[in-house]
MARNU-420919 format. One record per residue: x, z, y of N, C-alpha, C in turn. Coordinates in pm, whole numbers, plus 32768, in hexadecimal, padded with zeros to 4 digits. Each point is the difference from the previous one (the first is absolute). Layout:
<sites>
XZYXZYXZY
...
</sites>
This chain:
<sites>
C494909ABCA780007FE3808F808C7FE38037
806480007FA8808A7FEF802F80327F707FF4
7FA27FA37FED80287F757FE780517FC38072
7FE18023807B803F7FC18074807580508038
8034805C7FB18065805B8036807F7FB6802C
802A7F9C7FB5807A7FB980257FEF7FB48083
7F897FC780177FE67FBB807E800680618075
7FCA80787FEC80018063806C808E8033801B
804D80107F95808B80298014804A7F968051
7FEB7F827FDE803F7F92804A7FD37FFE8091
7F7F801980177FCA7FFF8088803780738054
8025806E7FBD803380768046809980038009
80407F9B7FC8809380017FF58044800E8088
7FD87FB380628043800580827FEA80868045
7F8680387FF37FE6808580398055806A7FBC
800E7FF57F7C8051805F7FB580917FFC8032
80377F8A800E808B7FF2802F800E8039808E
7F9D7FE3805580058034808A7FFF80988001
7FA7803D7FB07FF980927FFE807E803D7FC5
80397FBE7F9C807D80327FC7806F7FF88068
80027F95804C80617FF2806C7FF380718065
7F848026801E7FE7806A8062803780867FD2
7FF480207F7F803180827FD180957FFF7FE1
80357F8C7FD5808F7FF87FE3805380108080
7FCD7FCD807180508004807A800C808B803C
7FB5805F7FCB800C808B802F806680477FA7
807280298037806B803D7FAE7FDF80917FDB
7FA8800E7FA07FC680847FE2805B80557FA8
8077801A8035806280577FBF7FED808E8035
800D80627FA87FF0808B802980658023806D
7FCB803B806D8054802280727FED80948023
8038802780727FF5808B802A7F6E8029800E
7FE480787FD37F7680307FFF7FD780378089
7F7E7FF9801A7FC5804580727F7480297FD7
7FC48056804E7F79802E7FDE7F9D7F8B8002
80127FA5805F7FA57F8F800C801B7F967F95
80817FEA7FE480277F9A7F9F805C80407F98
7FC8803B7F978052804E7FA2806E7FB17FBB
7FEF7F7B7FF580677FAF7FBE80367F93805E
7FE4800E808080337FA180617F947FA08031
80197FC580737F9D7FA980417FE77F807FB0
80667FC97FC07FEC7F827FB87FA680107F86
800D806F7FBA7FA780177F8E7F7180168032
7FF28044806F7F7B800F803A7FC77F798028
80557FAA80377FD27F7A80297FD07FAE7F89
804B80047F927FD97FAE7F8D7F8280367FBF
7FEE808480037F84803A7FCB7F897FD18054
800D800880837F917FD680577FE57F6B7FF4
80697FAF7FF27FEE7F707FF17FB67FE17F7D
802380467F947FBF7FE87F7F7F6D80298006
7FE38070803F7F75802A800F7FB27F9D8057
80437FC980647FC07F9A80557FDB7F847FAD
805A7FD77FA77FE57F8E7FA87F87801D7FA8
7FFC80797FCA7F9180267FA87F7B8008804C
80048032807B7F87800680527FCA7F738019
805A7FA3801B7FD77F7580177FB67FC77F86
802680307F8A7FC37FD07F847F7B80477FE0
7FDE8066804E7F8380477FEA800B80837FB5
807980347FF2801580817FBF7FE980728063
7FD480727FCD8002807A804F808D80387FF8
803580308070808A80307FFF800A808E8036
806E80407FDA801D808780308095800B8019
8023803A8074808C800F802680258093800B
807380227FC780418080801380947FE18016
804780498054808D7FDE801680537FFB7F80
7FD180447F96804980057F827FD57F957F9C
7F887FCC800F7FCA7FA07F9F7F887FBB803F
7FCB7FA07FB87F847FC080297FBA7FC87F86
7F817FDC800E7FBD7FBC7F927F957FA38036
7FDD7F9F7FAB7F977F9F801E7FA67FF97F86
7F7C7FFF80197FA1800E7F917F8E7F9D800D
7FCF7FD67F8C7F8B7FA97FFB7FAE80287F85
7F7D7FE680067FAB801B7F8D7FA9807A800F
7FAD80157F9A7FA280717FFE800980487F7A
7FCA807A7FFF7FF9804B7F838056807C8003
7FEC80567F9C804A807D7FF980907FEB7FD2
80147FA17FA680857FF27FC3805F7FB8805F
807C8034800880667FC9805980727FC87FAC
801E7F7F801580707FBE7FBE806E7FEE8067
807A80297FDE806E7FFA805F80607F8E7FE5
80347FC7806B80717FA57FFA8069803A805F
806D802D7FC780628050804A80817FB08013
802C7FF6807C807E7FBC801D8042803C807B
80767FC980238047803A8073802B7F948061
800A8029807D80217FA4806E808A8018803A
8042806B7FD6808A8016802B805E7FAD7FAA
80757FE3803580647FB17FB980888044800C
805C7FD77FA980898032800B80487FB2806F
806C8038803880497FB7806880347F797FCE
80167FA5805E80327F7B7FDB809280047FD5
804A8066802B808E80067FDE80517FA08056
80707FD27FCA805A7FA680487FBC7F788014
7FE47FDE807C7FBA7F83801E80537F857FDC
808280107FF280557F907FD87FE27FD27F72
7FC080577FB37FDF7FDE7F757F7A7FB87FF5
7FBA7FF380707F7E7FBC800180117F6F802F
7FB97FA87FBE7FFE7F74802C7F917FE68065
7FA4805F800F7F927FF680607FF68084804B
7FB0800180687FE2807D80467FA680537FA5
802A80787FD77FB1804F7FA27F7680258033
7FEF800280847F7F802680397FBC7F8A8046
80117F8D7FC37FB87F8980297FE17FB07F81
7F827FF57FDF7FDA7FBB7F85802C7F6D8006
804B7FD77F9B80297F757FF87FDC7FC97F77
7FDB7F807FFC7FDC7FBD7F8480607F8D7FE9
804580037F8F805B7F947FDA7FE37FD77F71
7FDE7F827FEE7FE67FCA7F797F9980547FB5
7F98802B80497F95804B7FC1801E80927FE6
8070803180358027808C7FEC7FFA80498086
7FBF807480017FF5805480768077805E8007
803D800980778071805A80157FDE8064806F
802B807C7FEB7FED806780667FFA80897FBF
80298066804A7FFD80887FCA7F6F802C7FEF
7FDB801C7F837F79802C7FE17FAA7F987FBC
80307F837FF57FAA7F9A7FC17FE580217F6D
805F80437FC07FED80287F747FE080947FF3
80328050805C7FF380917FF67FE0803C8089
7F81801580227F8A7FEE7FB17F947FBD8055
802B7FC880757F9E7FC6805C7FBD7F857FC5
804E7FA77FC27FC77F877FC57F9A801D7F93
802480517F9A7FA080227F977F84804A8034
8012805D805F7F8E804A80327FA07FA3804A
80377FA4804F7FAB7FA180477FB97FA27F9D
80437FDE7F927FBF7FAE7F9A7F8680477FC7
800C80827FE77F8E804C7FCD7F8F80088067
8023800F807E7F9B8002806B7FB57F7B8004
804A7F937FFA7FC07F7D80027FAB7FE97F83
8026803A7F917FAE7FF47F877F7480388017
7FF9807480417F7E803C801C7FB77FB3806E
80497FCF80637FC27FAD80687FBC7F857FC2
80427FC17FA27FC87F887FC17F8480227FAF
800280717FB87F86802B7FBA7F8E80168064
8022803D80717F9C801680697FCA7F7B8035
80597FA080197FD87F7E80337FA67FB67F9E
800E801D7F7F7FAB7FC27F9A7F73803A8000
7FF0806D804B7F7E804280027FF1806C7F98
807280287FC37FF880697F9A7FDA8086803F
7F9F80447FC47FD78084802D804880697FAD
80598047803F805380607FBA7FAD80787FD5
7FFD80187F7D7FB2806F7FCA804E80838002
807D7FF6802080558076801180497FF18084
8031806D803480507FFA807A80927FE07FDA
80377F9D8045808C7FDC7FEE804B8030807C
806680517FEB804B8038807180937FDB7FF4
80337FBB8066808F7FE6800D804080758048
805E80427FBE804380748038808E7FD68027
80218010808080807FCF8033806180748014
806680037FAC80698063800D80667FD68067
804680618038805A7FE68070808C80387FEB
801680427F90807F80477FEA802A7FF37F6F
7FDD7F927FBF801C7FF17F7180957FF47FE5
804A7FC2805A808E7FE97FE88053807F8010
7FC4806B8035804A807D800E7FBE80727FB1
7FA58048803E7FD2807E7FC57F6C80047FDF
7FB67F9180147F737FFA7FDA7FAA8064804F
802C802480787FB58062804F7F797FC9802D
7FF97F7D80197F827FC4802B7F94800D7F97
801F7FDC7F837F9C80077F977FE080917FDD
80608058800E7FE4808E7FE77F9B80358066
800E7FD3807D7FA1802980687F757FC87FE1
7FFB7F837FD17F817FC67FD67FBE80567F95
804C80297F9C7FC8804E7F907FCD8088802F
803C803580687FD3808180367F777FF38042
7FE67F8C803F7F8D7FF580597F907FA67FCE
801B7FA47FA47FA17F947FE57FCF80007F70
7F997FB07FEB7FC77FED7F7A80647FB87FA5
800C802F7F86805B7FC37F9F7FB17F9E7FAA
802E7F847FF47FB87F9E7FAE7FF6802A7F6E
7F987FCE7FBC7FF0801A7F7180707FBD7FB2
80167F80801D806F7FB57FC6803E7FAB806F
807F7FDA7FED80457FB0806580667FA67FBD
802A7F9B804A807B7FBA7FDB80547FEC807D
80817FEA7FEB805A7FE6807080477F7C7FE9
7FF57FA3805F80467F807FF68090800E8032
804C80567FC080858024803280677FFC7F8F
7FEA7FA37FA1805A7FFA7F8E7FFE7F727FC8
7FDA7FF27F8280037F7D7FC37F937FF17F97
7FE37F837FE07FA27FDF7F95804C7FFA7F7B
7FBD80147F8C7F6F80127FF27FCE8083803C
804380717FE47FE28081803D806A80627FD0
800C80708046805C806A7FD97FAD80767FCF
8005801A7F807FAA80687FC6804680867FF1
80858001800C804A807D7FEF807280048065
800C806F8047806F8017805B803C80887FE1
808180037FEF8043807D7FDC7FF18069806D
800A807D7FD78009806D806080807FF28051
7FF88022808180747FF280598022808A8036
807580317FD8802D8085802880837FF2804D
80028035807B807B7FFD8050802B808F801D
808280197FF0803680878006808080068051
801D807780338084801E8036804180657FA4
80787FE37FD4804D805E7FAD8078802B8052
80138082800E80698031805B804D80737FC1
807A801180328055806F7FD58055802F8074
802A807F7FFA8058803A8066808380287FBB
80687FBA8024808180187FBF806C7FBB8051
8074803D8009806E7FC18049802B7F827FB7
800A7F94804C80287F807FC580487FB0806B
80787FD27FE080547FBE80647FDA7F6C800C
7F807FE8801A7FCF7F7880127F9C7FFE8073
80057F95804E7F9D7FEB80697FCE7F707FF1
7F8F7FF17FBC7FCC7F7B7FE57F6A7FFD801B
7FD17F8B80277F717FEF801A7FDE7F6E7FE8
7F907FE77FB97FDC7F757FE67F797FF17FBF
7FD67F847FF47F7D7FDF7FCA7F9D7FF08071
7FA57F9F7FF27FA17FE4806B7F72802F7FE2
7FDA80067F817F7880267FDB7FFF80317F70
7FAA80607FE47FF980357F797FD27F977F9C
7FAD7FA3802E7FC77F9E7FA380527F817FF4
807F8006802B80597F8C7FF5808380287FBE
802D7FB37F9E808480157FC580687FDB806A
8057805D8028805F7FE4806C806B7F9C7FD6
80167F9A8054805F7F967FDD8087800F8044
800F806480598080801C8040801180948014
807D802F7FF8801D808C801C808B8009803D
8006802A8080808080088046804880827FDF
80867FF87FFE805280777FF080777FF5805E
800F80638057806F7FFF80608054807E7FF6
7FF380487F918049807D7FF0808C7FEC7FC9
8036806B7FC8808880007FCB80057FB27F7C
807A7FE67FD4801B7FC57F7C7FC17F767FEE
80007FB2806B7FC27F7C7FF4804D7FA57F9F
8083800B8002804D7FAB7FA57FE580247F6E
7FFB80837FE47FDE802C7F787F767FCF7FD7
7FA2800E805E7F777FD87FE37FFA7F697FE6
804A7FB4805180017F6F7FEF80357FDA7F76
806A80447FD580377FE57F7A7F9C80227F92
7FB9806E80137F9E802A7F9B7F8B7F9E7FFB
7FD57FCF80737F957F9D8004802A7F827FB5
807D7FD6801480317F897FBA800680187F69
802F80767FD7800880207F717F7680007FC1
7F9D8030804C7F7780087FCC7FB87F798004
803A7F9F80477FBD7F7E800E7F8E80038064
80068062805D7F98800B806680277FAC807A
7FA27FB88038801B7FAD807480098056807E
80597FD7805B800E80478080803A7FA08066
7FFC802A807E80427FB7806A803480658065
804E7FD1806180318057806B7FD07FC88085
7FB98053804D7FCD7FD88082802B80658069
80467FD08065802880578070804380817FD1
80577FF27FA0804980737FCF7FB180597FA1
7F887FD87FDD7FAE804F7FA47FF17FB77F7C
800B804C7F967FEA7FCA7F7A7F697FFC7FE7
7FCE7F8E7FD77F707FEF7FEA7FE87FDB7F6E
7FC3805C7FB87FDA7FE57F757F847FA88001
80027F967FB07F927FA17FFF7FA980117F84
7F7E7FF480137FA280027F917FA77F868007
7F89800F7FCE7F9D7F9380057F79803D801F
7FC27FCF806B7F7F8037802B7F917FDE7F9D
7FA1805C7FF17F887FEB7FB17F9A8069802B
7F817FE47FE57F9980648019800E80707F99
7FDD80798028800D80727FA57FAB7FF27F83
7F967FAF80077FB07FEA7F8880487FA97F9A
806D7FBF802E80507FA87FAA8092802A8003
801B80807FEF808A8031800D80617FB87FA5
7FCF7FD87F8B80587FBD7F9F80317F788032
7FC07FCA806780297F7F803780678010806F
801C807C8027805E8018806C808080407FD0
805D8011805D807D80497FE8800C80658071
800680817FDD7FF8806B8062808A80208038
80177FDC807F80828015803F801E80948014
7F9A8051801980168090800E803A803A7F7F
7FC17FDF7F91802E80377F80808D7FD07FDE
801D7F81801C80867FCD7FE4806B80458055
7FE1801E807D805F804A80538017808B7FC8
7F9480457FDD800F80897FCD804D80037F7D
7FE57FA17FA680487FFB7F8080967FEF8017
80257FA7805B808E7FE8801780428073804E
7FB8803D805D803680768043801980717F9C
7FA7800E7FA3801180667F98807D7FE47FAC
80187F817FE380737FDB7FAB8085801A8045
800280028087807E801D8045800980938029
7FA480537FCD80128090800D7F9C804B8055
7F9D7FBC803D7F9E804780527F95803D7FA6
7FDF807F801B7FA180487FAC7F9F80518055
7F88800C7FD27F9C805E80337F8E7FFF7F9C
7FA7805E800C7F8C80017FA57FAE7F80800F
7FEF7FD2807C7FB27F86801680457F887FC2
80847FF78014804A7F917FC47FF580047F69
801080767FC67FF5800E7F6E7F767FD97FCE
7F998026804B7F777FDB7FD97FF07F697FFE
802E7FBF806B7FF07F6F8008804F7FBB7F91
807C802A7FEB80557FBE7F9D7FD3801D7F71
7FE4807F7FE37FE580287F757F707FE77FD3
7FA0800C805E7F737FFA7FD77FBB7F7D8024
80337FBB80667FC07F83802B80577F897FDD
80787FFD803880587F8E7FE97FBD7F7E802B
80207F947FBB7FC77F7E80237F897FDC7FA8
7FBE80667FCE7F8A7FEB7FAB7F837FFE8058
7FBE7F8D80107F8A7FF980587F88804E7FCB
8007802C7F837F9080497FC4801B80977FF5
807B802B80248027808D7FFC7FDA80417F7B
80277FC17F937FD780307F7B804180857FDC
80728022803C803D80837FE47FAA80728036
7FAE7FE080647FA6806680387F797FFE7FBB
7FC77F897FEF7F747FF57FD57FEE7FCD7F71
806E7FDD7FBE7FF27FBF7F7F7FCC7F738012
7FD07FC27F957FC77F79800A7F70800E802D
7FEE800280827F7D801B803C7FBD7F7C8024
7F9C7FD87FB17FBC7F8180177F7780047FBE
7FAC7F9E80227F837FEE7FB87FE27F6B7FF3
7F9E7FE17FAE7FE27F747FE27FCA7FB68079
7FB1804580547FBE7FBD806F805A7FE78077
806280588018804C7FF0807D809780067FF0
8032800C7F86808F7FF87FEA804C8080801F
807F7FF08024805D807180107FF080498085
802080817FFE8019804A807B80797FC18045
7FF87FF2808580717FCC804F802F806B8061
8085800B800F803E806B804F80637FC08061
7FEE801B808180577FC68066803080698063
8083800680148039804E806E800C7FA18077
7FAA801380627FF87FA28070804D802B807B
801A8084800F804880328075805E80717FD6
806A8012804D805E806D7FE6803B80308084
801780838009804580378074804E807B7FD5
80847FFA8011805880737FED803980228088
7FE680768030803280298083801980967FFD
807D802780188021808D7FFD7FE880387F75
7FB2806C7FFB7FE2803E7F7F7F7B7FD07FC5
7FC57F9B803E7F7C7FD27FD4800C7F787FBE
7FC67FF57F887FFA7F807FBA7F6F7FE27FDC
7FD27F8780237F767FD97FE57FFB7F727FCA
7FA17FEA7FA57FDF7F787FD87F677FF08007
7FD57F87801D7F727FDF7FFF7FE37FA97F87
7F9A80247FB57FE47FC17F7F7F727FC87FFD
7FF27F8B7FC57F7F7FC07FE97FEE7FED7F6A
7F9280357FCA7FE57FF87F707F7A7FBB7FEA
7FFD7F997FAC7F847FBD7FDA7FDC802D7F72
7F8D80437FF47FDB80467F857F977FB27FB3
80147FE47F7F7F9B7FBA7FB07F76803F800D
7F987FAD7FF97F79802D80227FCB806D7FA4
803280067F857FCD80667FA38058807D7FFB
806980058052805B807280047FDB805B8074
7FF880817FE67FDA806080678074801B8060
7FDD800C807E806380248066804680837FDB
7FB3805F7FC9803780847FDF80727FF57F9A
7FF47FA37FA1806A7FE97F9D80807FD48047
7FF37FA4805C80747FCC80488042806E8053
7FB0804D80478038806B80538043806B7FAB
7FC4801F7F8F803980677FA880897FD57FCD
800B7F847FD280807FCE7FCC806A7FFB806D
7FD77FD48077805F7FF4806D802E808A8030
7FA4805F800680258087802B806080427F9D
7FED7FE67F80805B80367F9A80907FD4801D
80107F7F801E80867FCC801C803380328086
7FAA80018065802B802A8086802F80918000
7FBB80577FB88027808D7FFA808A80127FC2
801F7FA97FA1808480047FBF80707FEB8066
7FE17FB6806B80637FE180677FE580498084
7FA880647FFC7FDD804E80787FCC7FA88071
7FAE7FA07FDE7FC67FA580627F6D80208014
7FCF7FE380787F75801D80257FB47F7D800D
7F857FFD7FCD7FAD7F8880087F8E80198060
7FEB7FA0805B7F92800880617FAF7F7E7FFA
7F7D800C7FEC7FAC7F897FF97FE87FC8808D
80147F7E800E7FE77FBB80807F797FBB7FFD
7FE57FB97F927F847FB37FF97FD87FED7F6F
7F7C7FF67FEA7FCB7FE87F7A7F847FA7800A
80027F937FB97F8B7FA97FF37FDB7FFB7F6D
7F87802D7FE17FD380047F767FF57F727FC8
800D7FF07F7D7FF77F7B7FC57F727FC78007
7FF87F7D7FF37F817FB97FF57FF87FC77F73
7F9080157FBF7FEF7FC47F7B7F6E7FDD7FEB
7FE57F807FE87F7A7FD17FE27FF97FD97F6D
7F9E80377FBA7FE67FD37F777FD97F6E8002
80297FB77F997FDD7F737FF67F6A7FED7FE8
7FBC806D7FE07F6F7FF97FEC7FB2801D8080
8045802A80697FBC8023807C7FBC7F83803A
7F86801180327FB37F8C802F80457FB78073
8044804B805980427FBD807080767FAD7FCF
804C80367FA3806D7FB67FC07FCB7F7E7FC6
7F9180097FB87FC77F8B7FBD7FCF7F978064
7FB9802C80687FCB7FA2806380727FB78048
8064804A802D806B7FC1804C80537FA27FA9
8022802C7F8980507FAB7FA87FB47F827FD8
7F8380107FDB7FB17F8B7FD67FEC7F9E8073
7FED803480797FF17FA78074807F7FB08017
807180447FFC80807FB98010800F7F937F98
7FE480207F8380147F9F7F957FA07F8A800B
7F83801D80227F9D7F94800D80277F9F806F
80358035806D801D7FAB807480857FB77FF6
805D80357FB280857FC27FF780187FB97F7B
7FB380257F99801C7FCC7F7A807D803C7FC3
803780688040807B803F7FD27FDE80767FA4
800B7FE87F7E7FE8806B7F9F808380357FC6
80707FC7802A8082802A7FCC80388078804C
7FED800080858035806E80517FB280807FE2
804880697FE27FC0807E7FD87FFA80628074
7F9F805A7FFE7FFE806C80638084804C8001
80218036807380888031801A800480988004
806C80357FC78024808C801380788003805D
7FFD8055806680667FFA8068803A8089801E
807E7FFE802A803E807A80327FF1800E8095
7FC67F9A80407FEE800380907F8B8056802A
7FED800980817F93805180377FAC7FAA805C
7F837FE67FDB7FA47FB980587F9980618035
7FAD7FCD805A7F95805280387F9880277F96
80097FC87F877FA580297F96800A80967FE6
8073803B8021801280907FEC7FB380538066
7FD77FC1806D7FC7804B806F7F7280317FE4
7FB37FB47FB27F7580217FE57FE680067F6A
7FA380527FDA7FD780027F737FBC7F7D7FDD
80137FD67F837FBF7F877FCC80217F858054
807F7FF38024802E7F8D804C806B7FB67FAE
7FF87F7C8000805B7FB07FAF803F7F938057
807F7FE37FEA80467F99804D7FE27F777FC3
7FD17FA380567FCB7F807FD2802C7F91805F
806D7FB87FDC80327F94805480488035807C
802B7FA480587FD27F778008806B7F9C7FD6
8078802C7FD980627F9E7FD27FE47FDF7F6E
80227F867FD97FE77FD07F79807D80117FAA
7FF07FFB7F7C807380197FA880797FA6801C
7FE87F85802C806F7FA5801B80297FFE8092
7FC7805A805180208003808F808880428017
80457FD3806980798045802B7FD98085803E
8042806B7FD77FE580868035805E80188077
7FCB7FF580788054800280797FE28075805C
7FAA805D7FD67FE080708058807E80508021
8008802F807C806F8050803380817FB1800F
7FFE7F7E7FE980787FB0800780017FA7807C
80767FD0802980017F9880677FB47F857FCE
7FC37FB8805C7FB37F887FDD7F8D801E7FA1
7FBF807280167F8980217FB17F9E7F8B8008
7FC87FDB7F8C7FAE7F877FFD7F9880097F91
7F9E7FA680077F9C7FF07F977FC37F758010
7FDD7FC37F927FC07F7D80077F74800D803B
7FE07FA6805D7F7A7FFF80387F987FEC7F92
801A7FA67FA47FA17FE77F937FEA807D7FAB
806880547FF27FEF807B7FB37F9E805F8046
800A800B80837FA3805680497F737FC97FFA
7FF27F7B80067F7A7FC47FF77FC580157F74
80557FF87F997FD1801F7F787FD880927FF5
804D805780437FE1808F7FFD7F78801A8041
7FE07FB9806C7F7D801080407F917FE67F9A
800D7F967FB47F9A7FDD7F9C7FF7806B7F94
8071802E7FD0800180687F987FC080808034
80258029807A7FC7807B80387F6A7FF38017
7FD47F8C80307F717FED80177FB2800E7F7E
80307FC27F967FB780077F818008808B7FC2
807280448011800C80887FCB7FA180608047
7FF97FF680857FA78059804B7F6E7FE07FE0
7FE17F817FF17F777FD97FD87FDE803F7F7A
805B7FFA7F9F7FE480397F7C7FF080988007
80548041804F7FF58091800E7F7880268037
7FD17FB480637F7E801E803C7F8E7FE37F9F
800E7F987FB07F927FD67FAA7FFD80477F78
807580217FCC8006802C7F74801580967FEE
8033804280668022808F7FEE7F8C80588029
</sites>
């Protein structure tokens, strides 16, 4: 019954672009909380607008200030499609060639904050089900679109959903890339702290999940430090009388691709005579090794690769020294092993470890029926048998629900522009994703 799917996608193209324009123009960045709008008025607006779009298509909808969902179909079994409507801030507008909150199309490419992460892909999945409905398909299972509102920060919206609502039997999230992501490392974030007199006052780093690319120093011995940086071959600059150690930014899941400015500052401060237990820990046990092998040994597995270790934040003030750490743990390695090894080293330096956040790993067997259906659908529709399913150190919404897998919507050859200025995606890629999602959902309803 799917013979005319391409014609229907073409017929719905202008409506799809219009609806995407409607959600992109709402700057749904997390703002100050209130009881009425827990993540701000703009996120509430985009949630209500998305539910309005779904209602127009004939879906049943439900609104909660923390989340919403839209559902179609009959039967006991519930299939979930999980995505998010919040976006990261646009950042410096001078780095954008277009208005980030106004959908623009240039040479077949859509520009705007959220077109790739995750408004565009989520709307593509919604349109996939709309097209099946327009074909007259009778859904033998209930399909529920679950709209998260706090994915870019703390996932409080989806946690509230899990407290109150029915959990789907299986789900996918259009919040990653094709062919599919079958393994995601465990994500452990920690604060490591010590109390000790130290003649340093430093603070830096913007996020635990980012390799810091700059670290300012305005304390004593700047000339000595500058000489040591030159001897070490470390890049630096001087801004407004402050010495700035330079690194290279990277996501914490790819620490080996970055250069950690915090660690380089601490190493050179140590070489000119600054000491503390925290400094010794960083220099002796971590250093510039993105895998922290002195702490964990060669910690890796076949499915997801090496453990990654990132010091993303640092603060030395008075007698208090703290660092914030992000660790990506291979899917077959237990969290307890990592904590045990880290505690052994921390105790040696009289440091205290405090857990900030933990996201358990995702791992789908290649024999799992959902893995097979999604992969085969992608391959049948694209003819791409070379691109292999992905193991990732990143964190998608697949972690939020049991039996959920990340599936699209960017293609292997697509530019990955999420969270960047000039976020973009090819219109044709989203239209192809609509077709893939429609056929995948049809197969799930018919074959499972």
